[in-house]
C-alpha positions in Angstrom: -25.4 -51.2 139.4 -24.0 -52.4 136.5 -24.6 -51.7 133.2 -23.0 -52.9 129.4 -21.5 -49.6 129.3 -19.1 -49.8 132.0 -15.7 -51.4 131.4 -13.0 -53.2 133.5 -10.3 -51.0 134.6 -7.9 -52.7 132.3 -10.0 -51.8 129.1 -9.9 -47.9 130.3 -6.5 -47.6 130.6 -6.0 -49.6 126.9 -9.0 -47.4 124.9 -9.0 -44.1 127.2 -5.3 -43.9 128.1 -2.8 -45.8 126.3 -0.8 -44.8 123.6 0.0 -46.5 120.3 3.7 -47.2 120.1 5.3 -47.5 116.2 8.2 -49.4 117.2 8.1 -52.8 118.7 7.5 -51.4 122.7 10.4 -53.3 123.3 12.1 -49.6 124.4 9.4 -48.7 126.7 9.0 -52.0 128.4 12.6 -52.0 128.8 12.6 -48.8 130.7 10.1 -49.7 132.9 11.7 -53.5 133.6 15.1 -51.6 134.2 13.5 -49.3 136.9 11.6 -51.9 138.8 14.6 -54.3 139.0 16.6 -51.3 140.6 14.1 -50.5 142.9 11.2 -48.9 141.7 7.5 -49.7 142.5 5.3 -50.2 139.7 2.1 -48.3 141.1 0.3 -48.4 137.7 0.3 -50.2 134.0 3.4 -50.9 133.1 2.7 -53.6 130.4 3.1 -53.6 126.6 0.3 -55.0 124.2 1.7 -55.9 121.3 -1.2 -57.2 119.7 -2.7 -54.0 119.9 0.7 -51.4 119.7 -0.3 -50.1 122.7 1.8 -49.1 125.9 -0.5 -48.9 129.2 0.0 -45.8 130.9 2.7 -46.2 134.0 3.4 -44.5 137.2 6.5 -45.5 138.9 7.3 -44.5 142.2 10.5 -44.5 143.6 13.1 -43.5 140.4 16.3 -42.9 140.7 19.0 -40.9 139.0 20.9 -44.3 138.1 17.8 -45.8 136.8 17.8 -45.6 132.7 14.2 -44.2 132.5 15.7 -41.0 134.4 18.6 -40.5 131.5 16.6 -41.7 128.3 13.5 -39.8 126.6 11.0 -42.8 126.8 8.4 -41.7 123.9 5.5 -43.4 125.9 3.1 -42.9 128.6 5.1 -43.3 131.5 5.5 -40.8 134.5 8.8 -41.6 137.0 8.3 -39.6 140.2 11.9 -39.4 141.6 12.3 -39.1 145.2 
């Protein structure tokens, strides 16, 4: 049975597992986009919410060495899994 205390998965990500980003968020989002464009699978999250200045916890599967996310510091809640 649902009650008013339960929240959606998106709200849990934003309230419990997000990270306030002190930049405009394009750095983290750009690294995620680059990885996805080069074949990584976005398993969770991946969105930057500019109105709240938070980056969702993100899991990328199938990261490869040539992806920017594997070469640069992320400074956000992003976990690339290298295979």
